[in-house]
N, C-alpha and C positions, 0 to 999 in steps of 0.2 A: 545257823540258818533254822529257823522253826517251820515246821510244818503248816500249810494254810489251814485256816479254821474253817471247818464246814458246819452250819447250823443244822441241828435236827430239826424235824418238822414239829416237834413240841416248842423248839424255841421260837421257830417262825411264827407259830399260832400265837404263842404268849407275847411275841413283840408286836403283833397287829391286833390283839384282843379277840380271837375266834378259837373255836375249838380245834383240836388236832384233826379229828374226824373231817371237819369242813374243808381243811388243808388238803386232805387226801382225797375229798370228793372233787375238789377244784382240779386238782392235778389230773384226775380221770377225765374230767370234762375237758381240759384242755389238750390231753393227749390223743382222746379217741373221739372228742366231738368235731363236727363241722363248725366252721367259723360263725356261722348263724346261731348255734347253739352255744358256742362260748360266749356270743354278745348277749344271747337271751339270759345267759346265767349272771353276766356282768351286771345287765340291765334290771335284774331281778323280776324278771317276767315268770320265771318257773324257780323254785325252791332248788338249791343247789343238788339235794339228793335225788330229786326228779331228773334234772339235767344229767346226774352221773348215771342214773338209770338208762336213759336213752342213749346217751354216749356208748355206754357199753353192749346195749342190746340191739342196736339198728345200725345200718350203715347209713353213710352220710346222707344219700338221697331221700331215705325214709326219716330221717331226722328232719331234714328240710320240709317234707310233706307233713309231719307232725306239728312242727312249728307253725306251719301254715294255717292249720286247721284249729289251733288254740284259741285263736278269737271268737271261734263259732262254738266251741265247747262249754259247757257248764262246769262248774267245779266238780261235779259229782263224776260227769263222764271222763274227764281229764285224769280224776284219781283213780277211776276204775280201770281205765286203759294203762295207766302207769302200774297199777297193782298186777294186771295181768302180765305185762312185760318183766316185771320184776319176779314174778313168781315162774315165769319160763326161763329166765335167766338162773335162777336157782336150781329148777328142775334139771337143766342141761348140766350145770355145775355138778351135781349129785350123780347123774348118770356118767359123766365122764370119770369121777372118781371110781365108780363099781366096774368100768370097763378096764381100769388098770389092774 
């Protein structure tokens, strides 16, 4: 009897023609994102990398608030806000490593 075969993330990415990184971003959105954020990612409302940032940085209620405001934001406002969130995430990750 043979062991079940589990595809690697690279094999999955290759099979559908996307990058491995995109697969990991999508997995994070599905794991941490609210249903509305997952839908926004699938619909292409925001880039997957931005959805990943939101999913990891904000609780579900704040993700929903951000998505509700997207139609009123300029591209620059959206970009700046996402950059701030990403910077905050990086800062927190570095601070957590220093505490150890």
